[in-house]
N, C-alpha and C positions, 0 to 999 in steps of 0.2 A: 466492808468489814469481813474479816476472815472468820468463818463459822467453823471450819475444821482445817487444822494445819496438817498437811501430809508430809511425806518424805521430800526433802529438798531436791533429790535427784530423780525421783520416780513418782509414779502416781498420776492419774488423770486430774484435770481441773474442771470443775463445774462452777458455773456462775448462776446464782439465784437472783432473779430480777424481781423487785417489788416496786409498787407505786403507792401513793397516798390514798388511792381509791380502793385499795385492796387487791389490785391485780397482781398476779404472780406469773412467773415463767422460769424456765431453766435453759441455759445454753451449755452445750458440751462441745469439746474439741472433736472435729471429725477428720483430722489429718491434714486438711488444707485450710482450716479456719474454724468457724463456729457454726453450729446448727441448733435449732430449737428442739427441745424435747416435747413430746405430746403430753404435757402436764400443765394445766392452766388454772387449777384451783388449789388452794393450800393443802388439802388432803392428798391429792394426787402428787403434788410436789414433794411433800414429806415422805410419802410411800416410795417414790422414786429415789429420793436421797438415801433412805434407809437401805433399800436394795443395793444401791451403788456402794455404800459404806461396807456392807458385808462382802461384796465382790472384790473391792479394792481398798484394803486397809491403808494404803498410802495416798488416798484421795485427798485433794484440796477442794474445799467448798468456800466460795467467795460470794458475798451478797452485795448487790448494787441497788441503791434506791434511785429510781428515775421518775421523770414526770409521767410517762405513759409506757407501760411494758409492751404495748402492741407495736411500738416503733421498732424498726429493724436495726437495733444497735449492733447485732452480730456482723453487719457489713462494715462497721468501722473499727472493729477490734483486730489487732494483729494476732499473729500466732506465736507459739514458743519456738518455732523453727525459723532461724535467722534467714535461711535461704528463701523461704516463702515471702518474708517481709521485704527482703531486698529486691525481689522481682516486682513488687507492687509500685 
Protein backbone atom coordinates (compact mmCIF):
# COMPACT_ATOMS: atom_id res chain seq x y z
CA UNK A 1 0.00 0.00 0.00
CA UNK A 2 1.25 3.51 -0.76
CA UNK A 3 1.34 5.47 2.50
CA UNK A 4 2.77 8.65 0.93
CA UNK A 5 2.90 9.47 -2.74
CA UNK A 6 5.92 11.53 -3.70
CA UNK A 7 7.09 13.15 -6.89
CA UNK A 8 7.09 10.80 -9.87
CA UNK A 9 10.58 11.87 -10.97
CA UNK A 10 12.29 12.66 -7.69
CA UNK A 11 12.31 11.70 -4.06
CA UNK A 12 13.60 8.77 -2.13
CA UNK A 13 11.61 5.58 -1.56
CA UNK A 14 11.14 4.03 1.86
CA UNK A 15 9.51 0.66 2.41
CA UNK A 16 7.80 0.06 5.73
CA UNK A 17 7.66 -3.63 6.62
CA UNK A 18 4.98 -4.98 8.94
CA UNK A 19 3.97 -8.45 10.04
CA UNK A 20 0.98 -9.90 11.84
CA UNK A 21 2.87 -10.30 15.11
CA UNK A 22 3.46 -6.54 15.32
CA UNK A 23 6.98 -6.54 13.93
CA UNK A 24 8.08 -3.49 11.97
CA UNK A 25 11.05 -2.40 9.94
CA UNK A 26 12.07 0.13 7.32
CA UNK A 27 14.11 -0.30 4.16
CA UNK A 28 15.77 2.60 2.37
CA UNK A 29 17.57 2.84 -0.93
CA UNK A 30 21.32 2.98 -0.43
CA UNK A 31 22.47 3.58 -4.00
CA UNK A 32 23.12 -0.07 -4.85
CA UNK A 33 20.00 -1.64 -3.42
CA UNK A 34 18.21 -1.59 -0.08
CA UNK A 35 19.36 -1.48 3.51
CA UNK A 36 17.56 -1.65 6.84
CA UNK A 37 17.10 1.39 9.01
CA UNK A 38 17.80 0.95 12.72
CA UNK A 39 14.14 1.28 13.72
CA UNK A 40 12.32 -1.86 14.83
CA UNK A 41 9.46 -0.69 17.02
CA UNK A 42 6.45 1.33 15.83
CA UNK A 43 7.42 4.50 17.73
CA UNK A 44 10.93 4.53 16.25
CA UNK A 45 9.58 3.79 12.76
CA UNK A 46 7.05 6.63 12.97
CA UNK A 47 9.68 9.07 14.28
CA UNK A 48 12.05 8.10 11.45
CA UNK A 49 9.33 8.52 8.82
CA UNK A 50 8.35 11.95 10.17
CA UNK A 51 11.99 13.12 10.06
CA UNK A 52 12.36 11.87 6.50
CA UNK A 53 9.12 13.58 5.36
CA UNK A 54 10.43 16.91 6.66
CA UNK A 55 13.78 16.37 4.92
CA UNK A 56 12.35 15.16 1.59
CA UNK A 57 8.87 16.40 0.63
CA UNK A 58 9.07 14.28 -2.55
CA UNK A 59 9.46 11.08 -0.52
CA UNK A 60 7.52 7.93 -1.38
CA UNK A 61 6.55 5.59 1.48
CA UNK A 62 5.30 2.11 0.63
CA UNK A 63 4.09 -0.47 3.15
CA UNK A 64 4.52 -4.21 2.70
CA UNK A 65 2.95 -6.78 4.98
CA UNK A 66 4.99 -9.94 5.21
CA UNK A 67 5.07 -13.12 7.24
CA UNK A 68 8.15 -12.13 9.27
CA UNK A 69 9.90 -8.76 9.05
CA UNK A 70 13.15 -10.30 10.27
CA UNK A 71 13.54 -12.11 6.93
CA UNK A 72 16.04 -10.36 4.62
CA UNK A 73 13.63 -9.23 1.88
CA UNK A 74 16.04 -6.44 0.91
CA UNK A 75 18.20 -9.03 -0.83
CA UNK A 76 15.42 -9.87 -3.27
CA UNK A 77 14.27 -6.36 -4.18
CA UNK A 78 15.57 -4.70 -7.31
CA UNK A 79 16.69 -1.11 -7.55
CA UNK A 80 15.30 1.85 -9.47
CA UNK A 81 18.56 1.92 -11.42
CA UNK A 82 18.22 -0.19 -14.54
CA UNK A 83 21.97 -0.62 -14.88
CA UNK A 84 22.16 -2.32 -11.47
CA UNK A 85 19.27 -4.66 -12.18
CA UNK A 86 20.75 -5.72 -15.52
CA UNK A 87 24.03 -6.73 -13.87
CA UNK A 88 22.33 -9.11 -11.43
